[in-house]
C-alpha positions as CSV (number, residue, x, y, z in Angstrom):
1,M,36.3,245.6,-275.2
2,S,38.7,243.3,-276.9
3,F,39.7,244.2,-280.4
4,R,40.3,240.6,-281.4
5,P,37.9,239.2,-284.1
6,L,34.5,238.6,-282.6
7,R,30.9,238.2,-283.8
8,V,28.9,241.5,-284.0
9,A,25.9,241.9,-281.7
10,S,23.0,242.5,-284.0
11,L,21.2,245.8,-283.7
12,M,18.0,243.9,-284.4
13,L,18.6,242.2,-281.0
14,V,19.1,245.6,-279.4
15,A,15.9,246.8,-280.8
16,A,14.1,243.7,-279.6
17,L,15.4,244.3,-276.1
18,A,13.6,247.6,-276.0
19,F,10.3,245.7,-275.7
20,S,11.5,243.5,-272.9
21,M,13.1,246.1,-270.6
22,P,11.3,248.8,-268.5
23,P,11.4,252.3,-269.8
24,A,14.3,254.4,-268.5
25,P,13.4,256.6,-265.5
26,A,13.0,260.2,-266.2
27,Q,15.2,262.8,-264.6
28,S,13.5,264.4,-261.6
29,T,13.1,268.1,-261.3
30,S,11.7,267.9,-257.7
31,N,13.6,269.0,-254.6
32,G,12.1,266.2,-252.6
33,A,13.4,262.7,-251.8
34,D,13.9,261.8,-255.5
35,Q,17.6,261.6,-256.2
36,G,17.4,262.3,-259.9
37,P,18.6,260.0,-262.8
38,A,18.8,256.3,-262.0
39,A,20.3,253.3,-263.6
40,G,19.1,252.9,-267.2
41,S,18.7,256.6,-267.7
42,Q,20.9,256.3,-270.8
43,F,22.3,253.6,-273.1
44,Y,25.7,253.7,-274.9
45,E,26.8,252.1,-278.1
46,I,30.5,251.4,-278.2
47,R,31.1,251.0,-282.0
48,T,34.6,249.8,-283.0
49,Y,35.8,250.1,-286.5
50,D,38.5,247.4,-286.7
51,L,40.6,248.7,-289.6
52,G,42.8,245.6,-290.1
53,P,45.8,245.5,-292.4
54,K,44.0,246.8,-295.5
55,G,41.9,249.4,-293.8
56,D,41.6,253.0,-294.8
57,A,41.6,255.2,-291.7
58,A,41.3,258.4,-293.7
59,E,38.2,257.2,-295.4
60,V,36.6,256.1,-292.1
61,D,37.5,259.5,-290.6
62,Q,36.0,261.4,-293.5
63,Y,32.8,259.4,-293.2
64,L,32.5,259.9,-289.5
65,K,33.4,263.6,-289.6
66,Q,31.4,264.6,-292.7
67,A,28.5,262.1,-292.6
68,L,27.7,260.1,-289.5
69,V,28.4,262.5,-286.7
70,P,26.5,265.4,-288.2
71,A,23.6,263.1,-289.1
72,L,23.4,261.7,-285.6
73,N,23.4,265.3,-284.3
74,R,20.5,266.2,-286.6
75,H,18.5,263.2,-285.4
76,G,18.8,263.9,-281.7
77,I,22.2,262.7,-280.5
78,D,23.7,265.7,-278.8
79,A,27.3,264.5,-278.7
80,V,29.3,261.7,-280.3
81,G,32.7,260.6,-279.1
82,V,35.3,259.5,-281.6
83,F,38.7,258.1,-280.4
84,A,41.8,256.3,-281.6
85,P,44.6,254.6,-279.7
86,N,47.0,257.0,-277.9
87,E,50.8,256.5,-278.3
88,S,50.7,255.2,-274.7
89,D,48.3,252.4,-275.6
90,D,50.1,249.1,-275.7
91,T,47.4,246.9,-277.3
92,G,48.6,247.3,-280.9
93,A,45.0,247.8,-281.9
94,D,44.4,249.6,-285.2
95,V,40.9,250.9,-284.6
96,I,38.6,253.9,-284.4
97,V,36.2,253.8,-281.4
98,V,32.8,255.7,-281.6
99,V,30.7,256.3,-278.5
100,I,27.0,257.1,-279.2
101,P,24.7,257.9,-276.2
102,Y,21.0,257.1,-276.5
103,E,18.1,258.1,-274.3
104,S,16.4,254.7,-274.8
105,L,16.9,251.4,-276.6
106,D,14.1,252.3,-279.0
107,Q,16.2,255.3,-280.2
108,I,18.8,252.9,-281.5
109,A,16.4,251.5,-284.1
110,S,14.8,254.8,-284.8
111,I,18.1,256.5,-285.5
112,R,19.1,253.6,-287.9
113,D,15.8,254.2,-289.8
114,A,16.3,257.9,-289.8
115,L,19.8,257.6,-291.4
116,S,18.4,255.4,-294.1
117,A,15.9,258.1,-295.1
118,D,18.4,261.0,-294.7
119,A,19.4,262.2,-298.1
120,Q,22.0,264.6,-296.7
121,Y,23.6,261.8,-294.9
122,T,23.6,259.5,-297.9
123,A,25.2,262.2,-300.1
124,A,27.9,262.9,-297.5
125,A,28.6,259.2,-297.1
126,K,28.6,258.3,-300.8
127,D,32.3,257.6,-301.2
128,Y,32.3,255.4,-298.1
129,L,29.1,253.6,-298.9
130,D,30.2,253.0,-302.5
131,R,33.2,250.9,-301.4
132,T,33.1,247.3,-302.5
133,P,34.1,244.2,-300.6
134,K,37.5,244.3,-302.4
135,N,38.3,247.8,-301.1
136,A,36.3,248.0,-297.8
137,P,37.7,250.8,-295.5
138,Y,37.7,248.5,-292.5
139,R,37.9,244.8,-291.6
140,R,34.8,244.7,-289.4
141,I,32.5,246.8,-287.2
142,R,31.8,245.5,-283.7
143,S,29.3,247.0,-281.2
144,E,28.3,246.6,-277.7
145,V,25.4,248.3,-275.9
146,L,25.6,249.4,-272.3
147,S,23.0,250.5,-269.8
148,S,24.0,253.3,-267.5
149,M,24.5,252.5,-263.9
150,A,23.2,254.2,-260.7
151,C,26.7,255.4,-259.7
152,W,27.0,257.5,-262.9
153,P,23.6,257.5,-264.6
154,R,24.3,260.0,-267.4
155,W,27.5,260.6,-269.4
156,K,29.3,263.9,-268.9
157,V,32.4,265.8,-269.9
158,D,32.8,269.4,-268.8
159,A,33.4,272.2,-271.3
160,E,36.8,273.0,-269.9
161,T,38.0,269.4,-270.5
162,L,36.9,269.5,-274.1
163,Q,39.0,272.6,-274.6
164,N,42.1,270.8,-273.5
165,D,43.9,269.3,-276.5
166,D,46.2,267.2,-274.3
167,R,43.3,265.3,-272.7
168,V,43.6,261.5,-272.6
169,Y,40.9,258.9,-272.2
170,E,41.0,255.3,-270.9
171,L,38.4,252.7,-271.9
172,R,38.2,249.7,-269.6
173,L,36.1,246.5,-269.9
174,Y,35.8,244.2,-266.9
175,E,34.6,240.8,-267.8
176,S,33.1,238.5,-265.2
177,A,32.9,234.7,-265.2
178,N,29.1,234.6,-264.8
179,E,26.1,236.8,-264.3
180,R,26.2,236.6,-260.5
181,L,29.8,237.8,-260.3
182,G,29.0,240.5,-262.9
183,D,26.2,241.9,-260.9
184,L,28.4,241.9,-257.8
185,K,31.0,244.0,-259.7
186,V,28.2,246.4,-260.6
187,E,27.2,246.5,-256.9
188,M,30.8,247.3,-256.0
189,F,30.8,250.3,-258.4
190,N,27.4,251.5,-257.1
191,N,28.4,251.2,-253.5
192,G,31.8,252.8,-253.1
193,E,34.2,252.4,-256.0
194,V,33.3,255.6,-257.9
195,P,33.9,258.0,-255.0
196,I,37.4,256.5,-254.7
197,F,37.8,257.2,-258.5
198,L,36.9,260.8,-258.1
199,D,39.1,261.3,-255.0
200,S,42.1,259.8,-257.0
201,G,41.6,261.8,-260.2
202,V,40.0,259.1,-262.2
203,I,37.1,261.0,-263.8
204,P,34.3,259.0,-265.5
205,V,32.7,260.0,-268.7
206,F,30.2,257.1,-268.6
207,I,29.9,253.8,-266.8
208,G,27.6,251.0,-268.1
209,Q,26.7,247.4,-267.7
210,C,26.6,245.5,-270.9
211,V,23.1,244.7,-272.3
212,V,24.3,243.1,-275.5
213,G,27.7,242.4,-276.9
214,P,30.4,239.8,-277.6
215,Q,32.0,239.8,-274.1
216,M,29.2,239.3,-271.7
217,P,28.8,239.7,-268.8
218,N,30.8,242.9,-268.5
219,L,31.0,246.4,-267.1
220,T,32.6,249.0,-269.4
221,Y,33.5,252.6,-268.6
222,L,35.4,255.5,-270.1
223,T,37.4,258.0,-268.0
224,V,39.2,261.2,-268.9
225,Y,42.4,262.9,-267.7
226,P,44.1,266.2,-268.4
227,N,47.1,264.4,-269.9
228,E,49.0,261.1,-269.9
229,Q,51.0,262.0,-266.7
230,A,47.7,262.8,-264.9
231,R,46.3,259.4,-266.0
232,Q,49.2,257.5,-264.6
233,A,49.2,259.5,-261.4
234,A,45.5,259.0,-260.9
235,W,45.7,255.2,-261.1
236,K,48.7,255.2,-258.8
237,A,46.7,257.2,-256.3
238,F,43.7,254.8,-256.7
239,R,45.7,251.7,-256.1
240,V,47.0,253.0,-252.7
241,H,43.8,254.7,-251.6
242,P,42.9,253.5,-248.1
243,D,39.2,253.1,-249.1
244,W,40.1,251.0,-252.1
245,K,42.3,248.7,-249.9
246,V,39.2,248.1,-247.6
247,L,36.7,247.7,-250.5
248,S,39.0,245.4,-252.5
249,K,39.5,243.0,-249.5
250,N,35.8,242.5,-249.0
251,P,35.2,238.8,-249.5
252,R,31.9,239.6,-251.3
253,S,34.0,241.2,-254.1
254,A,36.4,238.3,-254.6
255,G,36.6,237.0,-258.1
256,T,34.2,239.5,-259.6
257,V,36.5,240.3,-262.5
258,S,38.0,237.5,-264.7
259,H,39.6,239.6,-267.4
260,I,40.3,243.3,-268.1
261,D,40.7,245.0,-271.5
262,K,42.3,248.5,-271.2
263,F,42.8,251.0,-274.0
264,V,44.4,254.4,-273.8
265,L,42.7,256.7,-276.3
266,S,43.0,260.2,-277.8
267,P,40.0,262.1,-279.1
268,K,39.7,262.7,-282.9
269,P,39.7,266.5,-283.7
270,Y,36.0,266.3,-284.5
271,S,35.1,264.3,-281.4
272,Q,32.3,265.9,-279.3
273,M,33.3,264.1,-276.1
């Protein structure tokens, strides 16, 4: 996800997509051949508040902590992730990144409507919502929406990880030159890359293929580590992993990624991821 100025993908388009895509498969409770959640079991909005030179990070933080996150929880979103660039991040981005998981595309539109009718949310967000164009707390909001993938169909972070104040996250976006190559990169993740991640200490929170956003086609994922040293060690182990050396040399995988955006992030104190 590049933090350079880009056009925002309209949530109206996201809502429209709900009518053109098949419903997400339900999680199986059977002990038979069904393997449980599948691709499209969840959707993830990656919402970036680009603060810009005149932004007010404290105001955005207050809004997210006191108004938006509690309201999303009330309306059925179990956990919301909120992050900012870590000191190890070298992008220079002045942003706040919010991750909102949805059970369906329909829920994106229904949550938006619910917030508009939520008096408690409106009251808590008053200072933020009363800002005028001349003192807006951010330069722009940008969003992309991802559909979960078969290799990691539902987001997860274990409770022990959430108790670790030193934890570090990494958000990566892999752009592809066209849809065919993008689908091949998804296939690569679904058929071998994620087990190498896990073996190396690269622990996914979510992995998704972009449904709508400003940098399509792409695959975006968030990973978590106990600390910065563990993050660096995990990627070093991944790069020299014998299975990765085999997978990466498969001619079918050649040229699947044309550009990578990488952001090292720390959770806000009120983040639920």
